[in-house]
NULO-847348 format. One record per residue: residue in one letter; residue number from 1; chain; x, y, z of N, C-alpha, C, O, CB in turn. Coordinates in steps of 0.1 Angstrom, whole numbers, plus 5000, padded with zeros to 4 digits. Glycine has a CB too. Layout:
NULO-847348
+------+-----+-------+------+------+------+-------+-------+-------+------+------+------+------+------+------+-------+-------+-------+
! rest !  nr ! kette ! n_c1 ! n_c2 ! n_c3 ! ca_c1 ! ca_c2 ! ca_c3 ! c_c1 ! c_c2 ! c_c3 ! o_c1 ! o_c2 ! o_c3 ! cb_c1 ! cb_c2 ! cb_c3 !
+------+-----+-------+------+------+------+-------+-------+-------+------+------+------+------+------+------+-------+-------+-------+
!    A ! NUM !     A !    X !    Y !    Z !     X !     Y !     Z !    X !    Y !    Z !    X !    Y !    Z !     X !     Y !     Z !
...
+------+-----+-------+------+------+------+-------+-------+-------+------+------+------+------+------+------+-------+-------+-------+
This chain:
NULO-847348
+------+-----+-------+------+------+------+-------+-------+-------+------+------+------+------+------+------+-------+-------+-------+
! rest !  nr ! kette ! n_c1 ! n_c2 ! n_c3 ! ca_c1 ! ca_c2 ! ca_c3 ! c_c1 ! c_c2 ! c_c3 ! o_c1 ! o_c2 ! o_c3 ! cb_c1 ! cb_c2 ! cb_c3 !
+------+-----+-------+------+------+------+-------+-------+-------+------+------+------+------+------+------+-------+-------+-------+
!    M !   1 !     A ! 4983 ! 4904 ! 5141 !  4997 !  4901 !  5137 ! 5004 ! 4915 ! 5137 ! 4999 ! 4925 ! 5133 !  4998 !  4895 !  5123 !
!    Q !   2 !     A ! 5017 ! 4915 ! 5141 !  5024 !  4927 !  5142 ! 5035 ! 4927 ! 5131 ! 5041 ! 4917 ! 5128 !  5031 !  4928 !  5156 !
!    Y !   3 !     A ! 5037 ! 4939 ! 5126 !  5047 !  4941 !  5116 ! 5056 ! 4952 ! 5120 ! 5053 ! 4961 ! 5127 !  5040 !  4944 !  5102 !
!    T !   4 !     A ! 5069 ! 4952 ! 5114 !  5077 !  4964 !  5116 ! 5073 ! 4974 ! 5105 ! 5065 ! 4970 ! 5096 !  5093 !  4960 !  5114 !
!    S !   5 !     A ! 5078 ! 4986 ! 5106 !  5074 !  4996 !  5096 ! 5079 ! 4992 ! 5082 ! 5072 ! 4994 ! 5072 !  5079 !  5010 !  5100 !
!    A !   6 !     A ! 5090 ! 4985 ! 5081 !  5095 !  4981 !  5068 ! 5086 ! 4969 ! 5063 ! 5084 ! 4969 ! 5051 !  5110 !  4976 !  5070 !
!    Q !   7 !     A ! 5082 ! 4960 ! 5071 !  5073 !  4949 !  5067 ! 5060 ! 4955 ! 5062 ! 5054 ! 4950 ! 5052 !  5072 !  4939 !  5078 !
!    A !   8 !     A ! 5055 ! 4965 ! 5070 !  5042 !  4971 !  5066 ! 5043 ! 4978 ! 5052 ! 5034 ! 4977 ! 5044 !  5037 !  4980 !  5077 !
!    A !   9 !     A ! 5054 ! 4985 ! 5050 !  5056 !  4992 !  5037 ! 5057 ! 4982 ! 5026 ! 5052 ! 4984 ! 5015 !  5069 !  5001 !  5038 !
!    K !  10 !     A ! 5064 ! 4971 ! 5029 !  5066 !  4960 !  5019 ! 5052 ! 4954 ! 5016 ! 5049 ! 4951 ! 5004 !  5076 !  4949 !  5024 !
!    L !  11 !     A ! 5044 ! 4951 ! 5026 !  5031 !  4946 !  5024 ! 5022 ! 4955 ! 5016 ! 5014 ! 4951 ! 5007 !  5024 !  4943 !  5037 !
!    L !  12 !     A ! 5023 ! 4968 ! 5019 !  5015 !  4978 !  5012 ! 5019 ! 4979 ! 4997 ! 5011 ! 4980 ! 4989 !  5017 !  4992 !  5019 !
!    R !  13 !     A ! 5032 ! 4978 ! 4995 !  5037 !  4978 !  4981 ! 5032 ! 4966 ! 4974 ! 5028 ! 4966 ! 4962 !  5052 !  4979 !  4981 !
!    K !  14 !     A ! 5032 ! 4954 ! 4980 !  5028 !  4941 !  4974 ! 5013 ! 4942 ! 4971 ! 5009 ! 4938 ! 4960 !  5031 !  4929 !  4983 !
!    L !  15 !     A ! 5005 ! 4947 ! 4980 !  4991 !  4948 !  4978 ! 4988 ! 4958 ! 4966 ! 4979 ! 4956 ! 4958 !  4983 !  4953 !  4991 !
!    G !  16 !     A ! 4995 ! 4969 ! 4966 !  4994 !  4979 !  4955 ! 4997 ! 4972 ! 4941 ! 4991 ! 4975 ! 4931 !  5003 !  4991 !  4957 !
!    E !  17 !     A ! 5008 ! 4964 ! 4941 !  5011 !  4957 !  4929 ! 5001 ! 4947 ! 4925 ! 4998 ! 4946 ! 4913 !  5025 !  4950 !  4930 !
!    E !  18 !     A ! 4995 ! 4940 ! 4934 !  4984 !  4931 !  4931 ! 4972 ! 4938 ! 4925 ! 4966 ! 4934 ! 4916 !  4980 !  4923 !  4944 !
!    H !  19 !     A ! 4969 ! 4950 ! 4931 !  4958 !  4958 !  4927 ! 4960 ! 4963 ! 4913 ! 4951 ! 4962 ! 4904 !  4956 !  4970 !  4936 !
!    Q !  20 !     A ! 4972 ! 4967 ! 4910 !  4976 !  4972 !  4897 ! 4975 ! 4961 ! 4886 ! 4971 ! 4963 ! 4875 !  4989 !  4979 !  4897 !
!    L !  21 !     A ! 4980 ! 4949 ! 4890 !  4980 !  4938 !  4882 ! 4966 ! 4934 ! 4878 ! 4963 ! 4931 ! 4866 !  4987 !  4926 !  4888 !
!    L !  22 !     A ! 4957 ! 4934 ! 4887 !  4943 !  4931 !  4885 ! 4937 ! 4941 ! 4876 ! 4929 ! 4938 ! 4867 !  4935 !  4930 !  4898 !
!    L !  23 !     A ! 4940 ! 4954 ! 4878 !  4935 !  4965 !  4869 ! 4940 ! 4963 ! 4855 ! 4932 ! 4964 ! 4845 !  4938 !  4978 !  4875 !
!    N !  24 !     A ! 4953 ! 4960 ! 4854 !  4959 !  4958 !  4840 ! 4952 ! 4946 ! 4833 ! 4949 ! 4946 ! 4821 !  4974 !  4955 !  4841 !
!    D !  25 !     A ! 4950 ! 4935 ! 4841 !  4943 !  4923 !  4835 ! 4929 ! 4926 ! 4831 ! 4925 ! 4922 ! 4820 !  4943 !  4912 !  4846 !
!    E !  26 !     A ! 4923 ! 4934 ! 4838 !  4909 !  4939 !  4835 ! 4909 ! 4947 ! 4822 ! 4901 ! 4945 ! 4813 !  4902 !  4947 !  4846 !
!    M !  27 !     A ! 4919 ! 4956 ! 4821 !  4920 !  4964 !  4809 ! 4924 ! 4956 ! 4796 ! 4919 ! 4958 ! 4785 !  4931 !  4975 !  4811 !
!    N !  28 !     A ! 4932 ! 4945 ! 4798 !  4936 !  4937 !  4787 ! 4925 ! 4928 ! 4783 ! 4925 ! 4923 ! 4771 !  4948 !  4929 !  4791 !
!    T !  29 !     A ! 4916 ! 4924 ! 4791 !  4905 !  4914 !  4787 ! 4892 ! 4921 ! 4784 ! 4883 ! 4914 ! 4779 !  4903 !  4905 !  4799 !
!    C !  30 !     A ! 4890 ! 4934 ! 4787 !  4877 !  4940 !  4784 ! 4876 ! 4943 ! 4769 ! 4864 ! 4943 ! 4764 !  4876 !  4953 !  4791 !
!    V !  31 !     A ! 4886 ! 4944 ! 4761 !  4886 !  4946 !  4747 ! 4895 ! 4936 ! 4740 ! 4906 ! 4934 ! 4745 !  4890 !  4960 !  4743 !
!    F !  32 !     A ! 4890 ! 4930 ! 4729 !  4899 !  4920 !  4722 ! 4895 ! 4922 ! 4707 ! 4885 ! 4926 ! 4703 !  4897 !  4906 !  4727 !
!    L !  33 !     A ! 4905 ! 4918 ! 4699 !  4903 !  4919 !  4684 ! 4900 ! 4905 ! 4678 ! 4906 ! 4895 ! 4683 !  4915 !  4925 !  4678 !
!    A !  34 !     A ! 4892 ! 4905 ! 4669 !  4889 !  4892 !  4661 ! 4887 ! 4896 ! 4647 ! 4881 ! 4906 ! 4643 !  4876 !  4885 !  4667 !
!    A !  35 !     A ! 4893 ! 4888 ! 4638 !  4892 !  4890 !  4624 ! 4878 ! 4885 ! 4619 ! 4871 ! 4877 ! 4625 !  4903 !  4882 !  4616 !
!    T !  36 !     A ! 4874 ! 4891 ! 4608 !  4861 !  4887 !  4602 ! 4862 ! 4872 ! 4598 ! 4871 ! 4867 ! 4593 !  4858 !  4895 !  4589 !
!    G !  37 !     A ! 4851 ! 4865 ! 4602 !  4851 !  4851 !  4599 ! 4855 ! 4842 ! 4611 ! 4853 ! 4830 ! 4611 !  4859 !  4847 !  4587 !
!    E !  38 !     A ! 4862 ! 4848 ! 4621 !  4866 !  4840 !  4633 ! 4854 ! 4839 ! 4642 ! 4846 ! 4847 ! 4643 !  4878 !  4847 !  4640 !
!    D !  39 !     A ! 4854 ! 4828 ! 4650 !  4844 !  4826 !  4660 ! 4848 ! 4835 ! 4672 ! 4857 ! 4832 ! 4680 !  4843 !  4811 !  4664 !
!    V !  40 !     A ! 4840 ! 4845 ! 4674 !  4842 !  4855 !  4685 ! 4842 ! 4848 ! 4699 ! 4850 ! 4852 ! 4707 !  4833 !  4867 !  4684 !
!    D !  41 !     A ! 4832 ! 4840 ! 4700 !  4830 !  4834 !  4714 ! 4842 ! 4825 ! 4718 ! 4845 ! 4824 ! 4730 !  4818 !  4825 !  4714 !
!    S !  42 !     A ! 4849 ! 4819 ! 4708 !  4860 !  4810 !  4712 ! 4873 ! 4819 ! 4714 ! 4882 ! 4814 ! 4721 !  4863 !  4800 !  4700 !
!    L !  43 !     A ! 4873 ! 4831 ! 4709 !  4884 !  4840 !  4711 ! 4883 ! 4849 ! 4723 ! 4893 ! 4854 ! 4728 !  4887 !  4848 !  4699 !
!    R !  44 !     A ! 4871 ! 4850 ! 4728 !  4868 !  4859 !  4739 ! 4875 ! 4854 ! 4752 ! 4873 ! 4843 ! 4756 !  4853 !  4860 !  4741 !
!    P !  45 !     A ! 4884 ! 4863 ! 4758 !  4890 !  4859 !  4770 ! 4880 ! 4857 ! 4781 ! 4870 ! 4864 ! 4782 !  4901 !  4869 !  4774 !
!    G !  46 !     A ! 4884 ! 4848 ! 4790 !  4875 !  4846 !  4802 ! 4876 ! 4858 ! 4811 ! 4886 ! 4863 ! 4815 !  4879 !  4834 !  4810 !
!    Y !  47 !     A ! 4864 ! 4863 ! 4815 !  4864 !  4875 !  4824 ! 4850 ! 4875 ! 4831 ! 4840 ! 4874 ! 4825 !  4865 !  4888 !  4815 !
!    D !  48 !     A ! 4851 ! 4877 ! 4844 !  4839 !  4878 !  4852 ! 4840 ! 4892 ! 4859 ! 4847 ! 4894 ! 4869 !  4838 !  4866 !  4863 !
!    Y !  49 !     A ! 4831 ! 4901 ! 4855 !  4831 !  4915 !  4860 ! 4829 ! 4915 ! 4875 ! 4836 ! 4921 ! 4883 !  4821 !  4923 !  4853 !
!    T !  50 !     A ! 4819 ! 4908 ! 4880 !  4815 !  4908 !  4894 ! 4827 ! 4902 ! 4903 ! 4830 ! 4908 ! 4913 !  4803 !  4899 !  4896 !
!    A !  51 !     A ! 4833 ! 4891 ! 4899 !  4844 !  4886 !  4906 ! 4856 ! 4895 ! 4907 ! 4862 ! 4897 ! 4917 !  4848 !  4872 !  4901 !
!    T !  52 !     A ! 4858 ! 4901 ! 4895 !  4870 !  4911 !  4895 ! 4867 ! 4923 ! 4903 ! 4876 ! 4927 ! 4911 !  4872 !  4915 !  4880 !
!    Q !  53 !     A ! 4855 ! 4928 ! 4903 !  4852 !  4940 !  4912 ! 4853 ! 4936 ! 4927 ! 4857 ! 4944 ! 4935 !  4838 !  4945 !  4908 !
!    Q !  54 !     A ! 4849 ! 4924 ! 4930 !  4849 !  4920 !  4944 ! 4864 ! 4918 ! 4948 ! 4868 ! 4922 ! 4959 !  4842 !  4906 !  4946 !
!    E !  55 !     A ! 4872 ! 4913 ! 4939 !  4887 !  4912 !  4943 ! 4893 ! 4925 ! 4944 ! 4901 ! 4928 ! 4953 !  4894 !  4904 !  4932 !
!    L !  56 !     A ! 4890 ! 4935 ! 4935 !  4895 !  4948 !  4936 ! 4890 ! 4955 ! 4949 ! 4898 ! 4961 ! 4956 !  4890 !  4957 !  4925 !
!    A !  57 !     A ! 4878 ! 4953 ! 4953 !  4873 !  4959 !  4966 ! 4880 ! 4953 ! 4978 ! 4883 ! 4960 ! 4987 !  4857 !  4957 !  4967 !
!    A !  58 !     A ! 4882 ! 4940 ! 4977 !  4889 !  4933 !  4988 ! 4903 ! 4938 ! 4990 ! 4908 ! 4941 ! 5001 !  4889 !  4918 !  4986 !
!    L !  59 !     A ! 4910 ! 4940 ! 4979 !  4924 !  4945 !  4979 ! 4924 ! 4960 ! 4984 ! 4933 ! 4963 ! 4992 !  4931 !  4944 !  4965 !
!    E !  60 !     A ! 4915 ! 4968 ! 4979 !  4914 !  4981 !  4984 ! 4911 ! 4982 ! 4999 ! 4916 ! 4991 ! 5006 !  4903 !  4989 !  4976 !
!    A !  61 !     A ! 4903 ! 4973 ! 5004 !  4900 !  4973 !  5018 ! 4913 ! 4969 ! 5026 ! 4916 ! 4975 ! 5037 !  4889 !  4963 !  5022 !
!    K !  62 !     A ! 4921 ! 4960 ! 5021 !  4933 !  4956 !  5028 ! 4943 ! 4967 ! 5028 ! 4950 ! 4970 ! 5038 !  4939 !  4943 !  5021 !
!    I !  63 !     A ! 4944 ! 4974 ! 5016 !  4953 !  4986 !  5015 ! 4949 ! 4997 ! 5025 ! 4958 ! 5002 ! 5032 !  4953 !  4991 !  5001 !
!    R !  64 !     A ! 4936 ! 4999 ! 5026 !  4931 !  5009 !  5036 ! 4935 ! 5005 ! 5050 ! 4939 ! 5014 ! 5058 !  4916 !  5011 !  5034 !
!    K !  65 !     A ! 4933 ! 4992 ! 5053 !  4936 !  4988 !  5067 ! 4951 ! 4990 ! 5070 ! 4955 ! 4994 ! 5081 !  4932 !  4973 !  5069 !
!    V !  66 !     A ! 4960 ! 4986 ! 5061 !  4974 !  4987 !  5063 ! 4978 ! 5002 ! 5064 ! 4986 ! 5005 ! 5073 !  4982 !  4980 !  5052 !
!    R !  67 !     A ! 4973 ! 5010 ! 5055 !  4976 !  5024 !  5056 ! 4971 ! 5030 ! 5069 ! 4978 ! 5039 ! 5075 !  4969 !  5032 !  5044 !
!    H !  68 !     A ! 4959 ! 5026 ! 5074 !  4954 !  5031 !  5086 ! 4963 ! 5027 ! 5098 ! 4965 ! 5035 ! 5107 !  4939 !  5026 !  5088 !
!    A !  69 !     A ! 4967 ! 5014 ! 5098 !  4975 !  5009 !  5108 ! 4989 ! 5017 ! 5109 ! 4993 ! 5020 ! 5120 !  4978 !  4994 !  5107 !
!    I !  70 !     A ! 4994 ! 5019 ! 5097 !  5007 !  5027 !  5097 ! 5005 ! 5041 ! 5102 ! 5013 ! 5046 ! 5110 !  5012 !  5028 !  5083 !
!    N !  71 !     A ! 4993 ! 5047 ! 5098 !  4990 !  5061 !  5103 ! 4988 ! 5061 ! 5118 ! 4993 ! 5070 ! 5125 !  4978 !  5066 !  5096 !
!    V !  72 !     A ! 4981 ! 5051 ! 5123 !  4979 !  5051 !  5138 ! 4992 ! 5049 ! 5145 ! 4994 ! 5056 ! 5155 !  4969 !  5039 !  5141 !
!    F !  73 !     A ! 5000 ! 5040 ! 5140 !  5013 !  5038 !  5146 ! 5021 ! 5050 ! 5146 ! 5027 ! 5054 ! 5157 !  5021 !  5026 !  5139 !
!    N !  74 !     A ! 5022 ! 5057 ! 5135 !  5030 !  5069 !  5134 ! 5025 ! 5081 ! 5142 ! 5033 ! 5089 ! 5147 !  5031 !  5073 !  5119 !
!    S !  75 !     A ! 5012 ! 5081 ! 5144 !  5007 !  5092 !  5152 ! 5006 ! 5090 ! 5167 ! 5004 ! 5099 ! 5175 !  4993 !  5096 !  5147 !
!    T !  76 !     A ! 5008 ! 5077 ! 5171 !  5006 !  5075 !  5185 ! 5019 ! 5070 ! 5192 ! 5020 ! 5070 ! 5204 !  4996 !  5064 !  5187 !
!    T !  77 !     A ! 5029 ! 5066 ! 5185 !  5041 !  5060 !  5190 ! 5050 ! 5072 ! 5194 ! 5052 ! 5081 ! 5187 !  5048 !  5051 !  5180 !
!    T !  78 !     A ! 5056 ! 5071 ! 5206 !  5065 !  5081 !  5211 ! 5079 ! 5075 ! 5211 ! 5081 ! 5063 ! 5213 !  5061 !  5086 !  5225 !
!    I !  79 !     A ! 5089 ! 5084 ! 5209 !  5103 !  5079 !  5210 ! 5107 ! 5080 ! 5225 ! 5107 ! 5091 ! 5231 !  5112 !  5088 !  5201 !
!    D !  80 !     A ! 5112 ! 5069 ! 5230 !  5115 !  5068 !  5244 ! 5126 ! 5078 ! 5248 ! 5136 ! 5080 ! 5241 !  5120 !  5054 !  5248 !
!    G !  81 !     A ! 5124 ! 5085 ! 5259 !  5134 !  5094 !  5265 ! 5134 ! 5108 ! 5259 ! 5141 ! 5116 ! 5264 !  5147 !  5088 !  5263 !
!    H !  82 !     A ! 5126 ! 5110 ! 5248 !  5127 !  5123 !  5242 ! 5113 ! 5130 ! 5242 ! 5112 ! 5141 ! 5238 !  5133 !  5122 !  5228 !
!    D !  83 !     A ! 5102 ! 5122 ! 5245 !  5089 !  5127 !  5245 ! 5085 ! 5133 ! 5231 ! 5079 ! 5144 ! 5230 !  5087 !  5138 !  5256 !
!    L !  84 !     A ! 5089 ! 5125 ! 5221 !  5086 !  5129 !  5207 ! 5077 ! 5119 ! 5201 ! 5079 ! 5107 ! 5204 !  5099 !  5131 !  5199 !
!    C !  85 !     A ! 5068 ! 5123 ! 5193 !  5059 !  5114 !  5186 ! 5066 ! 5110 ! 5173 ! 5071 ! 5119 ! 5165 !  5045 !  5121 !  5182 !
!    S !  86 !     A ! 5067 ! 5097 ! 5170 !  5075 !  5093 !  5158 ! 5069 ! 5097 ! 5145 ! 5076 ! 5098 ! 5135 !  5077 !  5078 !  5159 !
!    G !  87 !     A ! 5056 ! 5099 ! 5145 !  5049 !  5102 !  5132 ! 5048 ! 5117 ! 5130 ! 5044 ! 5122 ! 5119 !  5035 !  5096 !  5132 !
!    C !  88 !     A ! 5050 ! 5125 ! 5140 !  5049 !  5139 !  5139 ! 5062 ! 5145 ! 5133 ! 5072 ! 5138 ! 5131 !  5047 !  5146 !  5153 !
!    D !  89 !     A ! 5062 ! 5157 ! 5130 !  5073 !  5164 !  5124 ! 5083 ! 5168 ! 5135 ! 5095 ! 5172 ! 5132 !  5070 !  5176 !  5116 !
!    S !  90 !     A ! 5079 ! 5168 ! 5147 !  5087 !  5172 !  5158 ! 5101 ! 5165 ! 5159 ! 5110 ! 5172 ! 5162 !  5080 !  5171 !  5171 !
!    P !  91 !     A ! 5101 ! 5152 ! 5157 !  5115 !  5146 !  5157 ! 5124 ! 5152 ! 5147 ! 5136 ! 5153 ! 5149 !  5114 !  5131 !  5156 !
!    L !  92 !     A ! 5119 ! 5155 ! 5135 !  5127 !  5161 !  5125 ! 5132 ! 5174 ! 5129 ! 5144 ! 5178 ! 5126 !  5119 !  5161 !  5112 !
!    F !  93 !     A ! 5124 ! 5182 ! 5135 !  5128 !  5195 !  5139 ! 5137 ! 5195 ! 5152 ! 5146 ! 5204 ! 5153 !  5116 !  5204 !  5141 !
!    K !  94 !     A ! 5134 ! 5186 ! 5161 !  5141 !  5186 !  5173 ! 5154 ! 5178 ! 5172 ! 5163 ! 5179 ! 5181 !  5133 !  5180 !  5184 !
!    K !  95 !     A ! 5155 ! 5169 ! 5162 !  5167 !  5161 !  5161 ! 5180 ! 5168 ! 5161 ! 5189 ! 5164 ! 5168 !  5166 !  5152 !  5148 !
!    P !  96 !     A ! 5182 ! 5179 ! 5153 !  5194 !  5187 !  5154 ! 5198 ! 5192 ! 5168 ! 5209 ! 5192 ! 5172 !  5194 !  5198 !  5144 !
!    G !  97 !     A ! 5187 ! 5196 ! 5175 !  5189 !  5200 !  5189 ! 5193 ! 5189 ! 5198 ! 5202 ! 5190 ! 5207 !  5177 !  5207 !  5194 !
!    V !  98 !     A ! 5187 ! 5177 ! 5196 !  5191 !  5165 !  5204 ! 5205 ! 5161 ! 5201 ! 5213 ! 5158 ! 5210 !  5181 !  5154 !  5201 !
!    D !  99 !     A ! 5209 ! 5161 ! 5188 !  5222 !  5157 !  5184 ! 5233 ! 5167 ! 5190 ! 5243 ! 5163 ! 5195 !  5224 !  5157 !  5169 !
!    R ! 100 !     A ! 5229 ! 5180 ! 5190 !  5238 !  5190 !  5195 ! 5240 ! 5188 ! 5210 ! 5251 ! 5189 ! 5216 !  5233 !  5204 !  5192 !
!    Y ! 101 !     A ! 5229 ! 5185 ! 5217 !  5229 !  5183 !  5231 ! 5237 ! 5170 ! 5235 ! 5245 ! 5170 ! 5244 !  5215 !  5181 !  5237 !
!    S ! 102 !     A ! 5236 ! 5160 ! 5227 !  5243 !  5147 !  5229 ! 5258 ! 5150 ! 5227 ! 5266 ! 5143 ! 5234 !  5238 !  5136 !  5221 !
!    Q ! 103 !     A ! 5262 ! 5158 ! 5218 !  5276 !  5161 !  5215 ! 5282 ! 5169 ! 5227 ! 5294 ! 5167 ! 5231 !  5278 !  5169 !  5202 !
!    V ! 104 !     A ! 5274 ! 5178 ! 5233 !  5279 !  5186 !  5244 ! 5281 ! 5176 ! 5256 ! 5291 ! 5178 ! 5264 !  5268 !  5197 !  5248 !
!    I ! 105 !     A ! 5272 ! 5167 ! 5258 !  5273 !  5158 !  5270 ! 5285 ! 5149 ! 5268 ! 5293 ! 5146 ! 5278 !  5260 !  5149 !  5271 !
!    C ! 106 !     A ! 5288 ! 5144 ! 5256 !  5299 !  5135 !  5253 ! 5312 ! 5143 ! 5254 ! 5323 ! 5138 ! 5252 !  5298 !  5128 !  5240 !
+------+-----+-------+------+------+------+-------+-------+-------+------+------+------+------+------+------+-------+-------+-------+
């Protein structure tokens, strides 16, 4: 599946939010308070360590894949007509020169 850079950034942000939500849920369920005399087992929140860790690992793998895809795109894509790599710093440094050149031509 192909994404634009904006879509990939949005997907990365969404995956990061899901990861943080899962971490927050884990932090909220790992410790709970019960008063003396209450049935602790009935108050204990449902939590499966193995399943949570597998979900976290799956989300981290997706995040790594998306970051890698963005990095590969940025380091291999060239800007047509200018022989510039879109992920390199060269477009940032050469852009003022290109703008100045285009103003001279116009």
